[in-house]
N, C-alpha and C positions, 0 to 999 in steps of 0.2 A: 504494500500500500504506500502511495506517496506520502512523505512526511509533510507536516505543516511547516512552512518557512516563516510564519509570523513569530516575531519576538526573538529570532536567532541572530539578527543583525547586530544588536548591541553587544552580545556575548563575543562576537568575532571581530568587531570593528577595530579594536586596538591592534590586533595582530596584522590586519590588512593595512592599516595606516603605517605601521612600522615597515611593511614590505613595499611601500610605495603605492598602496591602493587608495581607495576613497577615504575621506575623513570620516571619523566616527559620527553617525547620524545624530541629529537632535532628538529629543524625546518625542514620542509619538504624539500626534496632535489630537488624538481622541481614542476612545476604547476601540481596540481591534484595528488600529491604523496600520499595524504591520511594520513598524519602524519607518514610517513615512518621513522623509527629509525633503524640504523645499530646495529647489536648485540654488546652489551657491557658486559664485564666480571667483576664479583666482587666475593670476597671470601664468601662462605656460611657456612663453618665449616670444621671440620676434622673428619676422621674416627678414630677408637681406635688405629690403628697403626701409626697415624700421617699423613696419606694421605690426601692431600688437596682436598676439594670439592668446585667447583665453581658454581655460578649461572649466567646464560647468559640471558639477557633481550633484547627484540627487538619488533618492532611493524610495522604494515603495513596495509593499507586499512581499518583501524578501529579495527583491532584485535591486541591484545597485549599478549605476551607470555613470560614466564620465565621457563627456562629449566636448570636442574642440570646435571653436569658431572657424578654424581653418578646415575647409572641406566638409564641415558638419561631421567630422570623423568620430566614430564610436571608438574612443581610446581604450576604455575598459568596460567590460560587462561582467559583473561578478555575481556568481550563483553558488548556493550551497550544494554539497553532495548529500548522499543519503544519511550521513552522520552530522549534517549541519556545518561541515567545514567548507569555507568559501574558497573559490578560485576564480581568477580572471579567465573567461572562456573565449575571448576575442584576441586575435593576433594584432600587434601594433608595434610602434616605435617608442623609444624612451623620450625623444625630444622632437622639436619642430624640424630641425635639420634632417633628422632621419626620415620623417614623412615627406619632406620636399624632395629628397634624393631618391627615395624608393619609387619604383615604377610598378608597384603592386596594388595600389588603390586601397590599402588597408583601411577598412571601416568607413570609407568615404561615401558621401552622396554623389551620385553619378548623373551627369547631364551635359549638354541637352539630350544626348542620345546614348543610353546604356547599350553596350555591346558594339558590334562592328557594322559599318556601312561600307559596302564593296566599292573599291576604287576611290573612296573619299568623295563620291558624288551622288546626288539624287536630283530628280526632276520633279517639280511640283507646279501644276498649272502652266505647263509648257516652258518653264524656266529652269535651267540647270544651275545647281549650286555646288561650288567646290569647297570641300572641307580639308583641314590638315590631314596628311597621311602620317599617322604616328604608330601604325602597326603594319610595317612593310608597305604594301600598296593600298592599305585600307585605313579608314578612320575608326578609332576605338575610343569609346567612353567620352565622346564630346570633343576630342581633339587634343592638341598639345597643352592647352590650358583650359580644361573643362571645369565643371562645378567642383570637382575634388580639389582644385588648386585655388579656389576663391575663398576669401574671408567673408563669412555670412554675418548678417545682423542677427543677434540672438536676444530673445525676450523670454524670461521665465514665466511660468504660470502655475497656479494651484487652483484647480476647479473641482469642487466636490471632493471625491475621494482620489482624484488623479493629480499627478504632478508632472511637469515636463517643460519643454522648451519649444518655442516657435522660432524657426530659422527662416530668414528671408534673403533672397538675392535677386537683383534685377540684371538680366543679361541683355546687353544693348543689341539693337538691330545690327546684324552683320558679324556679331561676335563669333569667332571660330567658323565663319562662313554661313551661319544659320540666319535665315530671314526673320524679321520681327523682333520687337522688344518683348522679351519673355519675363513676366513677373512671377516668381516662384516662391511658394510658401511650403515649408515642411514642418509638421508637428511631430516631435518625439514625446511620447507619453508613456509613463509607467502607471499602470492601474493599481487599484487596491489589491488585486489578485496577483500582482507581480508580472503582468503581461507587458511586453515592450511593443507598443503600437507605433507605426509610422504612417502618417497621412500626408500625401502629396497633393498639391494644388498649383495650377499654373494657368495664366492667360497670356494672350499674344496680341500684338498690334497688327500683324500680317500673318497670312497663312504660313505655317511652319510644320516641322515634325518634332515630336517630343516623346521621350521614353526614359522616365526617371526610375532609379533604383538605388539600393544600398549595397555596398560591396564589403560587408563584414565577413571576415574569415573566422570560422568557429572551430574550436577544439573543446568539446565538452569535458574532456579529461583535465583540461587546464592548458592555457597557453604555454608553449615551450616544453610540454611533457612528452613530445614524440609525435608519431604519425597518427592519422585519423582512420586508418584502414580497418580497425576493429569496430568503429562505430557502425551501428545498424540503421539502415534507412528503409522506410516504406513510403512510396511516392505514387500518388494517384495519376499516373500518366501511362496510357497504352501506346503512345506514339512520341517520337522525338524528331528533331530536324537534323538529318545528316549534313555534314559539311564537306567542303573541298579542302585542298591542302592549305589554303589560306584561312581556314576556319569560317568561311562564308557558307551559309546554308545553300544547298542545291535547289531548294524549293520543294523537295519531297517531304511528306509527313510519313515517316517509316514506322512500322510496328516495332516495339521493343521486345516482343516475344522471341525467345531463343537467341537473344543477344546479351552482351554484358550490360546493356542499358535497362534491363528489366528489374525494376525495384517495386513492382506492384505488391509483392509480399516482402516482409522484413528480410534484408540481406546485408551482410557486412559490406561496407563500401569497397573494401579491397578484395572481395571474393573473386572477381573476374577482371580486375584492373590490369592484369598482365597477360590477358588472353591475346592471341594473335588475331586482332580484329582491326581492319583498316582505319576505322573511326578512332580507335584508341591510339593508333600510330600518329594520326594527324594531330590529335590533341595532347599527345604525350600523357594520356590518361583521359579522364572525362572532363570535357569542357564544352558542354552541349546544352542546347535549349530543349526542354521537355514540354510537350504539348499537353496541358492539363486537361483531364477528362471533363472537368466542370465548365471549361470555357471561361469567357469573361463574365463577371457577375457584378451586380450593384453593391452587394454586401460581401465582406470577406468570408470565404468558405475554406474549411480545412483542406489542405492539399498534401501534407506530408507530416511524418514524425521521424525524428532521429533520436536514438538512444545510445548511451555509452555505458556498457555493462559494468566497468570497473567502478565508476563513481555513482552510478545510478541516475545520473542526470538525463533528462529527456526534454527535447524541444519539439513543439508542434507549431507549424506555420499555417496560417490562413491568409488568403489574399483575394483581391478582386481581379487580379491579373490573369491573362490566359496562358502564360508561360512562366517557367522558372529555369534560369541558367544554373546548372549544377557543375561546379568547378572544383576539382580535387587538389588544388594547390600545386599543379604540375610544374610551374615555372619558378617555384621557390628553390633557389639554387645554392643555398648555404652562404649567401653573401650579405645577409641582413641579420643583425642582432636585435632580438625582440625585447619587449618590456621586462621579461624575466631574466635578461642578460644572457639568453641562450640563442644559439644560431638556429634560424629556420631553414629546414631542408624540404625537399620535395615531399608533398603529402602531409605536411605538418598542420594543415588547416583546410577547411572546405568552405565554399561559398554557395549560397542558395539565393540567387538574385531574381526576385519576382519581377516580371517585366512583360512587355510585348516581345515579339520575336526579333532576332537579329536581322539586319538588312531589310526590314519591312518596307522602307521607302522605295526599294527597288524590286519588291516581290508583291505584286498586286493580289496574289492569292492569300497572303498573310493578313492578319487583323491590322487595320489601318492605324497608323500613328500620327495622322494629320490632325493638327489643331488649328482652328480658324478663329478670327476675331469674333467676339461675342459668345464663344463657347468657353467652357472651363474644363481643363484636364484635371481629373481626380483619380487617385489610386490609394489603396489602403493595404497594408500588410501587418499582421499581428503575430508576434512570437510569444508563445505560452510555455512556461517552464514548470517542471516538477522533478522530484528526486525520490527514489524509492528502491 
């Protein structure tokens, strides 16, 4: 049975603070508040041009979070195991310089377009737009200076039983080649049940394409503890989008049955990852969009569960999106030292990026990512945690 995580924060906070984790939370704001802590800001460092970067820390329902104003980065996500012992389960860097230098998008908000756009070009309403090519011949995650490399305006909130942050960024018309001034708002919320909810919203002044997501790397055994191949995943997706050698979807929606991509029943992430399958060779592991059985929905619906047998930690994800990019940390090459002062190697974290499909602007059969003036882009993803 999952243990209750209410009230265990205070007992473990001192040790986490000593280890470089979040500050000890303030007293609960009411009966059964679960160690709720309103967001607090502290300086984290400065960019090369002198721009200040802040870290915001807050807690609720047994979940503890640290977020940077730079890139909206999830710097730390701390959860208890079955014995109530906390660990940071998100990969990251110790300082601003590390995040700036890394090309891994650790914990960052991704925009304007999450994932790849073939050739760095797309045509909309008869006009072709050129984007930066930052992934060989393709454009990846919004270009050379996407939303992950911007300093966001951050405003804390406490609403009912929830606490969180509202992050805002205005992307100018033509930034990274994309048309229209895009006004983006992202809410990071910790609920009284300890859920981590992300709500995205955007409007545009001209027709454009938008695909926002979060690029958090998870390791439910604890960041820096080793590879994630023993984690077990169950994913409601009977199809996925195969890719070419450049990791661009071919346009096919292929069945996962009898392939290493079949996670319809719980299976260890590493069970088939070394099979001789061409798609695994292209991605050096799994780096593929899965077509969710539920499709796109107005409200977030459950799509997957990941569990880590050693710690007992479990994460369930719900979303409104039609796809999820499952990435097994294939390009972590032992060149980055993480927040635990340990080196990250291939497979030490996994990403589950809820999204529309890669290269949708060039694939008419895929769900549309076009946003027009007067319309509002909205997307929600919820991470729920337990341990037992």
